[in-house]
FIKOLZA-1660 file (N, C-alpha, C; in steps of 0.1 Angstrom, whole numbers, plus 5000, padded with zeros to 4 digits):
% residues 175
   i   px   py   pz ch aa at
   1 0510 5789 2560  A  M  N
   1 0496 5787 2557  A  M CA
   1 0494 5773 2552  A  M  C
   2 0485 5766 2558  A  K  N
   2 0481 5752 2554  A  K CA
   2 0471 5753 2542  A  K  C
   3 0473 5745 2532  A  Y  N
   3 0464 5745 2521  A  Y CA
   3 0459 5731 2518  A  Y  C
   4 0446 5729 2519  A  D  N
   4 0440 5716 2516  A  D CA
   4 0434 5716 2502  A  D  C
   5 0436 5706 2495  A  L  N
   5 0430 5704 2482  A  L CA
   5 0415 5701 2485  A  L  C
   6 0407 5707 2477  A  R  N
   6 0392 5707 2479  A  R CA
   6 0386 5699 2467  A  R  C
   7 0373 5695 2469  A  A  N
   7 0366 5688 2459  A  A CA
   7 0367 5695 2445  A  A  C
   8 0365 5708 2446  A  M  N
   8 0365 5716 2434  A  M CA
   8 0378 5715 2426  A  M  C
   9 0389 5711 2433  A  D  N
   9 0402 5710 2426  A  D CA
   9 0403 5697 2419  A  D  C
  10 0395 5687 2422  A  A  N
  10 0397 5674 2416  A  A CA
  10 0384 5669 2408  A  A  C
  11 0373 5675 2411  A  M  N
  11 0360 5669 2406  A  M CA
  11 0359 5670 2391  A  M  C
  12 0352 5660 2386  A  T  N
  12 0348 5660 2371  A  T CA
  12 0336 5668 2370  A  T  C
  13 0335 5677 2360  A  T  N
  13 0323 5686 2359  A  T CA
  13 0315 5682 2346  A  T  C
  14 0321 5674 2338  A  K  N
  14 0314 5669 2326  A  K CA
  14 0306 5656 2331  A  K  C
  15 0294 5659 2335  A  L  N
  15 0286 5648 2341  A  L CA
  15 0277 5640 2331  A  L  C
  16 0276 5628 2334  A  V  N
  16 0267 5619 2325  A  V CA
  16 0255 5616 2334  A  V  C
  17 0243 5620 2329  A  T  N
  17 0231 5619 2336  A  T CA
  17 0221 5611 2328  A  T  C
  18 0211 5606 2336  A  V  N
  18 0200 5599 2330  A  V CA
  18 0187 5602 2339  A  V  C
  19 0176 5601 2333  A  S  N
  19 0163 5602 2340  A  S CA
  19 0159 5589 2346  A  S  C
  20 0153 5589 2358  A  P  N
  20 0149 5577 2364  A  P CA
  20 0138 5569 2355  A  P  C
  21 0132 5576 2346  A  K  N
  21 0122 5569 2337  A  K CA
  21 0128 5563 2325  A  K  C
  22 0141 5565 2323  A  E  N
  22 0148 5558 2311  A  E CA
  22 0151 5544 2315  A  E  C
  23 0154 5536 2305  A  T  N
  23 0157 5522 2307  A  T CA
  23 0172 5520 2311  A  T  C
  24 0175 5509 2317  A  V  N
  24 0189 5506 2321  A  V CA
  24 0197 5505 2308  A  V  C
  25 0192 5500 2297  A  L  N
  25 0199 5499 2285  A  L CA
  25 0204 5513 2280  A  L  C
  26 0195 5522 2281  A  S  N
  26 0198 5536 2277  A  S CA
  26 0209 5542 2286  A  S  C
  27 0208 5539 2299  A  A  N
  27 0219 5543 2308  A  A CA
  27 0232 5537 2305  A  A  C
  28 0232 5524 2302  A  V  N
  28 0245 5517 2299  A  V CA
  28 0251 5523 2286  A  V  C
  29 0243 5525 2276  A  K  N
  29 0248 5531 2264  A  K CA
  29 0255 5545 2266  A  K  C
  30 0248 5553 2275  A  K  N
  30 0254 5566 2278  A  K CA
  30 0268 5564 2286  A  K  C
  31 0268 5555 2295  A  M  N
  31 0280 5552 2302  A  M CA
  31 0291 5547 2293  A  M  C
  32 0288 5539 2284  A  I  N
  32 0298 5534 2274  A  I CA
  32 0303 5545 2265  A  I  C
  33 0294 5553 2260  A  D  N
  33 0298 5564 2252  A  D CA
  33 0307 5574 2259  A  D  C
  34 0304 5576 2272  A  A  N
  34 0312 5586 2280  A  A CA
  34 0325 5579 2286  A  A  C
  35 0325 5566 2286  A  G  N
  35 0337 5559 2292  A  G CA
  35 0337 5560 2307  A  G  C
  36 0325 5560 2313  A  V  N
  36 0325 5561 2328  A  V CA
  36 0318 5548 2334  A  V  C
  37 0320 5546 2347  A  G  N
  37 0315 5535 2354  A  G CA
  37 0303 5538 2362  A  G  C
  38 0297 5550 2360  A  N  N
  38 0285 5553 2368  A  N CA
  38 0277 5564 2360  A  N  C
  39 0265 5565 2363  A  I  N
  39 0256 5575 2357  A  I CA
  39 0248 5581 2368  A  I  C
  40 0247 5594 2369  A  L  N
  40 0239 5601 2379  A  L CA
  40 0225 5602 2374  A  L  C
  41 0216 5600 2383  A  V  N
  41 0201 5600 2380  A  V CA
  41 0195 5613 2385  A  V  C
  42 0190 5620 2376  A  V  N
  42 0184 5633 2379  A  V CA
  42 0170 5635 2374  A  V  C
  43 0162 5643 2381  A  D  N
  43 0149 5647 2376  A  D CA
  43 0148 5662 2378  A  D  C
  44 0136 5667 2377  A  K  N
  44 0134 5682 2377  A  K CA
  44 0139 5688 2390  A  K  C
  45 0140 5680 2401  A  D  N
  45 0144 5684 2414  A  D CA
  45 0159 5683 2417  A  D  C
  46 0166 5676 2407  A  G  N
  46 0180 5675 2409  A  G CA
  46 0184 5660 2410  A  G  C
  47 0195 5657 2418  A  L  N
  47 0200 5644 2419  A  L CA
  47 0190 5635 2428  A  L  C
  48 0187 5624 2422  A  V  N
  48 0178 5615 2429  A  V CA
  48 0184 5601 2431  A  V  C
  49 0195 5598 2425  A  G  N
  49 0202 5585 2426  A  G CA
  49 0214 5584 2418  A  G  C
  50 0220 5572 2418  A  I  N
  50 0232 5569 2410  A  I CA
  50 0231 5554 2406  A  I  C
  51 0236 5552 2394  A  V  N
  51 0237 5538 2390  A  V CA
  51 0251 5535 2386  A  V  C
  52 0257 5524 2392  A  T  N
  52 0271 5521 2390  A  T CA
  52 0271 5508 2382  A  T  C
  53 0283 5504 2377  A  E  N
  53 0285 5491 2371  A  E CA
  53 0281 5480 2380  A  E  C
  54 0284 5481 2393  A  K  N
  54 0281 5471 2402  A  K CA
  54 0265 5469 2403  A  K  C
  55 0258 5480 2403  A  D  N
  55 0243 5479 2403  A  D CA
  55 0238 5471 2391  A  D  C
  56 0244 5474 2380  A  I  N
  56 0240 5468 2367  A  I CA
  56 0243 5453 2368  A  I  C
  57 0255 5450 2372  A  I  N
  57 0258 5435 2373  A  I CA
  57 0250 5428 2383  A  I  C
  58 0248 5434 2395  A  S  N
  58 0241 5426 2406  A  S CA
  58 0226 5427 2404  A  S  C
  59 0220 5437 2398  A  K  N
  59 0206 5439 2397  A  K CA
  59 0200 5436 2383  A  K  C
  60 0208 5434 2373  A  I  N
  60 0204 5431 2360  A  I CA
  60 0210 5418 2355  A  I  C
  61 0223 5418 2353  A  V  N
  61 0230 5407 2347  A  V CA
  61 0230 5394 2356  A  V  C
  62 0232 5395 2369  A  A  N
  62 0233 5384 2377  A  A CA
  62 0219 5377 2378  A  A  C
  63 0208 5384 2377  A  I  N
  63 0195 5377 2378  A  I CA
  63 0188 5376 2365  A  I  C
  64 0196 5378 2354  A  N  N
  64 0191 5376 2340  A  N CA
  64 0179 5385 2336  A  N  C
  65 0180 5397 2341  A  Q  N
  65 0170 5407 2337  A  Q CA
  65 0174 5413 2323  A  Q  C
  66 0164 5418 2316  A  R  N
  66 0166 5425 2303  A  R CA
  66 0167 5440 2305  A  R  C
  67 0179 5445 2303  A  P  N
  67 0181 5460 2305  A  P CA
  67 0172 5469 2297  A  P  C
  68 0167 5464 2286  A  E  N
  68 0158 5473 2278  A  E CA
  68 0144 5473 2284  A  E  C
  69 0142 5464 2294  A  K  N
  69 0128 5463 2300  A  K CA
  69 0128 5469 2314  A  K  C
  70 0139 5472 2320  A  V  N
  70 0140 5477 2334  A  V CA
  70 0143 5492 2334  A  V  C
  71 0135 5499 2342  A  L  N
  71 0138 5513 2344  A  L CA
  71 0149 5516 2353  A  L  C
  72 0156 5527 2351  A  V  N
  72 0167 5531 2359  A  V CA
  72 0163 5532 2374  A  V  C
  73 0150 5537 2376  A  S  N
  73 0145 5539 2390  A  S CA
  73 0145 5526 2398  A  S  C
  74 0145 5515 2391  A  K  N
  74 0144 5502 2398  A  K CA
  74 0158 5497 2403  A  K  C
  75 0168 5502 2397  A  V  N
  75 0182 5497 2400  A  V CA
  75 0191 5508 2407  A  V  C
  76 0187 5520 2406  A  M  N
  76 0195 5531 2412  A  M CA
  76 0196 5530 2427  A  M  C
  77 0207 5535 2432  A  T  N
  77 0209 5537 2446  A  T CA
  77 0203 5550 2449  A  T  C
  78 0194 5550 2458  A  R  N
  78 0186 5563 2462  A  R CA
  78 0193 5571 2472  A  R  C
  79 0199 5565 2482  A  K  N
  79 0206 5572 2493  A  K CA
  79 0220 5575 2488  A  K  C
  80 0222 5586 2482  A  V  N
  80 0235 5590 2476  A  V CA
  80 0243 5598 2486  A  V  C
  81 0255 5594 2489  A  V  N
  81 0264 5602 2497  A  V CA
  81 0270 5613 2489  A  V  C
  82 0268 5626 2493  A  T  N
  82 0272 5637 2485  A  T CA
  82 0281 5646 2494  A  T  C
  83 0288 5656 2487  A  S  N
  83 0296 5665 2494  A  S CA
  83 0295 5679 2487  A  S  C
  84 0303 5688 2491  A  T  N
  84 0303 5702 2486  A  T CA
  84 0316 5705 2479  A  T  C
  85 0316 5715 2471  A  P  N
  85 0329 5719 2464  A  P CA
  85 0340 5722 2473  A  P  C
  86 0337 5728 2485  A  N  N
  86 0347 5732 2495  A  N CA
  86 0352 5721 2504  A  N  C
  87 0347 5710 2503  A  T  N
  87 0351 5699 2512  A  T CA
  87 0365 5694 2509  A  T  C
  88 0373 5692 2519  A  S  N
  88 0387 5687 2516  A  S CA
  88 0387 5673 2509  A  S  C
  89 0396 5671 2501  A  L  N
  89 0397 5658 2495  A  L CA
  89 0400 5647 2505  A  L  C
  90 0407 5651 2516  A  Q  N
  90 0410 5642 2526  A  Q CA
  90 0397 5637 2533  A  Q  C
  91 0388 5646 2535  A  S  N
  91 0375 5643 2541  A  S CA
  91 0367 5634 2532  A  S  C
  92 0367 5638 2519  A  I  N
  92 0360 5630 2509  A  I CA
  92 0365 5616 2508  A  I  C
  93 0378 5614 2508  A  A  N
  93 0384 5601 2508  A  A CA
  93 0380 5593 2520  A  A  C
  94 0381 5599 2531  A  R  N
  94 0377 5592 2544  A  R CA
  94 0362 5587 2543  A  R  C
  95 0353 5596 2538  A  E  N
  95 0339 5593 2537  A  E CA
  95 0337 5582 2527  A  E  C
  96 0344 5582 2516  A  M  N
  96 0343 5572 2506  A  M CA
  96 0347 5558 2512  A  M  C
  97 0357 5558 2519  A  I  N
  97 0362 5545 2526  A  I CA
  97 0351 5541 2536  A  I  C
  98 0347 5550 2544  A  K  N
  98 0337 5547 2555  A  K CA
  98 0324 5542 2549  A  K  C
  99 0320 5548 2538  A  S  N
  99 0307 5544 2531  A  S CA
  99 0308 5533 2521  A  S  C
 100 0321 5529 2519  A  N  N
 100 0324 5518 2509  A  N CA
 100 0318 5522 2495  A  N  C
 101 0322 5534 2491  A  I  N
 101 0317 5539 2477  A  I CA
 101 0330 5544 2470  A  I  C
 102 0328 5545 2457  A  R  N
 102 0339 5549 2448  A  R CA
 102 0337 5563 2441  A  R  C
 103 0325 5568 2443  A  R  N
 103 0321 5580 2436  A  R CA
 103 0313 5589 2446  A  R  C
 104 0315 5602 2446  A  M  N
 104 0308 5611 2454  A  M CA
 104 0304 5623 2446  A  M  C
 105 0291 5624 2444  A  P  N
 105 0286 5636 2437  A  P CA
 105 0288 5649 2445  A  P  C
 106 0290 5660 2438  A  I  N
 106 0293 5673 2445  A  I CA
 106 0281 5682 2443  A  I  C
 107 0275 5687 2453  A  I  N
 107 0263 5696 2453  A  I CA
 107 0267 5710 2458  A  I  C
 108 0262 5720 2451  A  K  N
 108 0264 5734 2455  A  K CA
 108 0250 5740 2454  A  K  C
 109 0245 5746 2464  A  S  N
 109 0232 5753 2465  A  S CA
 109 0221 5744 2458  A  S  C
 110 0221 5731 2463  A  K  N
 110 0211 5721 2458  A  K CA
 110 0213 5717 2444  A  K  C
 111 0224 5722 2437  A  K  N
 111 0226 5718 2423  A  K CA
 111 0238 5709 2421  A  K  C
 112 0236 5699 2413  A  L  N
 112 0247 5690 2410  A  L CA
 112 0257 5697 2402  A  L  C
 113 0270 5698 2407  A  V  N
 113 0280 5705 2399  A  V CA
 113 0292 5697 2395  A  V  C
 114 0293 5685 2401  A  G  N
 114 0305 5676 2398  A  G CA
 114 0304 5663 2405  A  G  C
 115 0315 5655 2403  A  I  N
 115 0316 5643 2410  A  I CA
 115 0331 5640 2412  A  I  C
 116 0334 5635 2424  A  V  N
 116 0348 5631 2427  A  V CA
 116 0347 5615 2428  A  V  C
 117 0356 5609 2420  A  T  N
 117 0357 5595 2419  A  T CA
 117 0370 5590 2425  A  T  C
 118 0372 5577 2427  A  D  N
 118 0384 5572 2432  A  D CA
 118 0395 5575 2422  A  D  C
 119 0392 5575 2409  A  K  N
 119 0402 5578 2399  A  K CA
 119 0407 5593 2400  A  K  C
 120 0398 5602 2403  A  D  N
 120 0401 5616 2405  A  D CA
 120 0411 5617 2417  A  D  C
 121 0409 5610 2427  A  L  N
 121 0418 5610 2439  A  L CA
 121 0432 5604 2435  A  L  C
 122 0432 5593 2428  A  L  N
 122 0444 5587 2424  A  L CA
 122 0452 5596 2414  A  L  C
 123 0445 5603 2406  A  R  N
 123 0451 5612 2396  A  R CA
 123 0459 5623 2403  A  R  C
 124 0454 5627 2414  A  I  N
 124 0461 5638 2422  A  I CA
 124 0473 5632 2431  A  I  C
 125 0471 5619 2435  A  A  N
 125 0481 5613 2444  A  A CA
 125 0495 5613 2440  A  A  C
 126 0499 5611 2427  A  P  N
 126 0513 5611 2423  A  P CA
 126 0519 5625 2426  A  P  C
 127 0512 5636 2423  A  G  N
 127 0517 5649 2426  A  G CA
 127 0519 5651 2441  A  G  C
 128 0510 5646 2449  A  L  N
 128 0511 5648 2464  A  L CA
 128 0523 5639 2469  A  L  C
 129 0525 5627 2463  A  L  N
 129 0536 5619 2467  A  L CA
 129 0550 5626 2463  A  L  C
 130 0550 5632 2451  A  D  N
 130 0562 5639 2447  A  D CA
 130 0566 5650 2458  A  D  C
 131 0556 5658 2462  A  V  N
 131 0558 5668 2472  A  V CA
 131 0563 5662 2485  A  V  C
 132 0557 5651 2489  A  L  N
 132 0560 5645 2501  A  L CA
 132 0575 5640 2501  A  L  C
 133 0579 5633 2489  A  V  N
 133 0592 5628 2488  A  V CA
 133 0602 5640 2489  A  V  C
 134 0600 5651 2482  A  E  N
 134 0609 5663 2483  A  E CA
 134 0610 5668 2497  A  E  C
 135 0598 5669 2504  A  K  N
 135 0599 5673 2518  A  K CA
 135 0607 5664 2526  A  K  C
 136 0606 5651 2525  A  L  N
 136 0614 5641 2532  A  L CA
 136 0628 5643 2529  A  L  C
 137 0632 5645 2516  A  K  N
 137 0646 5647 2513  A  K CA
 137 0652 5659 2520  A  K  C
 138 0645 5670 2520  A  I  N
 138 0649 5682 2526  A  I CA
 138 0651 5680 2541  A  I  C
 139 0641 5673 2547  A  E  N
 139 0642 5670 2562  A  E CA
 139 0654 5661 2565  A  E  C
 140 0656 5651 2556  A  R  N
 140 0667 5641 2558  A  R CA
 140 0680 5649 2557  A  R  C
 141 0681 5657 2547  A  E  N
 141 0694 5665 2545  A  E CA
 141 0697 5674 2557  A  E  C
 142 0686 5680 2563  A  S  N
 142 0688 5689 2574  A  S CA
 142 0692 5681 2587  A  S  C
 143 0686 5669 2588  A  I  N
 143 0689 5661 2599  A  I CA
 143 0704 5656 2598  A  I  C
 144 0707 5651 2586  A  S  N
 144 0720 5645 2584  A  S CA
 144 0731 5655 2585  A  S  C
 145 0728 5668 2581  A  E  N
 145 0738 5678 2582  A  E CA
 145 0740 5684 2595  A  E  C
 146 0730 5682 2604  A  S  N
 146 0731 5689 2617  A  S CA
 146 0740 5681 2627  A  S  C
 147 0742 5668 2625  A  A  N
 147 0751 5661 2634  A  A CA
 147 0760 5652 2626  A  A  C
 148 0772 5650 2631  A  G  N
 148 0782 5642 2624  A  G CA
 148 0796 5646 2627  A  G  C
 149 0805 5642 2618  A  F  N
 149 0819 5646 2620  A  F CA
 149 0823 5657 2611  A  F  C
 150 0830 5667 2617  A  C  N
 150 0835 5679 2609  A  C CA
 150 0844 5674 2598  A  C  C
 151 0842 5679 2586  A  E  N
 151 0851 5676 2575  A  E CA
 151 0865 5682 2576  A  E  C
 152 0867 5691 2585  A  N  N
 152 0880 5698 2587  A  N CA
 152 0888 5692 2598  A  N  C
 153 0882 5691 2610  A  C  N
 153 0890 5686 2621  A  C CA
 153 0886 5672 2626  A  C  C
 154 0876 5666 2619  A  N  N
 154 0871 5652 2622  A  N CA
 154 0865 5651 2636  A  N  C
 155 0862 5662 2643  A  A  N
 155 0856 5662 2656  A  A CA
 155 0841 5659 2654  A  A  C
 156 0835 5652 2664  A  Y  N
 156 0820 5649 2663  A  Y CA
 156 0813 5662 2668  A  Y  C
 157 0803 5666 2661  A  S  N
 157 0795 5677 2666  A  S CA
 157 0780 5675 2663  A  S  C
 158 0772 5680 2671  A  R  N
 158 0757 5679 2669  A  R CA
 158 0752 5692 2662  A  R  C
 159 0761 5701 2658  A  S  N
 159 0756 5713 2652  A  S CA
 159 0765 5716 2640  A  S  C
 160 0767 5707 2631  A  L  N
 160 0775 5710 2619  A  L CA
 160 0768 5721 2610  A  L  C
 161 0776 5728 2603  A  V  N
 161 0771 5739 2594  A  V CA
 161 0777 5737 2581  A  V  C
 162 0770 5738 2570  A  R  N
 162 0776 5737 2557  A  R CA
 162 0782 5751 2553  A  R  C
 163 0795 5751 2550  A  K  N
 163 0802 5763 2546  A  K CA
 163 0811 5760 2535  A  K  C
 164 0809 5767 2523  A  E  N
 164 0817 5764 2511  A  E CA
 164 0817 5750 2507  A  E  C
 165 0805 5743 2509  A  G  N
 165 0804 5729 2505  A  G CA
 165 0809 5719 2515  A  G  C
 166 0814 5723 2526  A  N  N
 166 0819 5714 2536  A  N CA
 166 0810 5715 2549  A  N  C
 167 0809 5703 2556  A  L  N
 167 0802 5703 2569  A  L CA
 167 0812 5706 2579  A  L  C
 168 0811 5717 2587  A  L  N
 168 0820 5721 2597  A  L CA
 168 0814 5722 2610  A  L  C
 169 0822 5720 2621  A  C  N
 169 0818 5722 2635  A  C CA
 169 0818 5737 2637  A  C  C
 170 0812 5741 2648  A  P  N
 170 0812 5755 2652  A  P CA
 170 0826 5762 2653  A  P  C
 171 0836 5754 2658  A  N  N
 171 0850 5759 2659  A  N CA
 171 0856 5762 2646  A  N  C
 172 0854 5752 2636  A  C  N
 172 0860 5753 2623  A  C CA
 172 0853 5764 2614  A  C  C
 173 0840 5767 2617  A  T  N
 173 0834 5777 2609  A  T CA
 173 0839 5791 2613  A  T  C
 174 0845 5793 2624  A  K  N
 174 0851 5805 2629  A  K CA
 174 0865 5808 2622  A  K  C
 175 0871 5798 2617  A  L  N
 175 0884 5799 2611  A  L CA
 175 0884 5807 2598  A  L  C
% end
């Protein structure tokens, strides 16, 4: 059975949110307090946007705006790429690359339930790499053990079998 990791397996559920009517300064303070690089913008209808560090730098800092004077609604990204809890992490990663984004809010039944970030994907990656390395080791062992020279008679065989710690050809396994 093939098992894919899903958004629900990696998403952050402790969400940092802000109203579109709050100031950018208020949003920045919440981001700093939570130690995150983005803040989700919500109103009574749900998710309406996202503000990232990049938005703040390019739309406030770079043009010398005062964050205490600018509303979140003026700097937020309105077209937010979202996904669902059952979407595979592989699909989410592909969409993040395609859309050139680092964060993907997760929506279930029109309700914001989490967010998958590039850090969430990287947090899972070492475990997946460990599994891959072990799989490759097993495959390499089975390949290297299936062909070679018999440790008993030194004959070359394409079907060596491990018996009592030795790699033996079919003739020697019968002895």
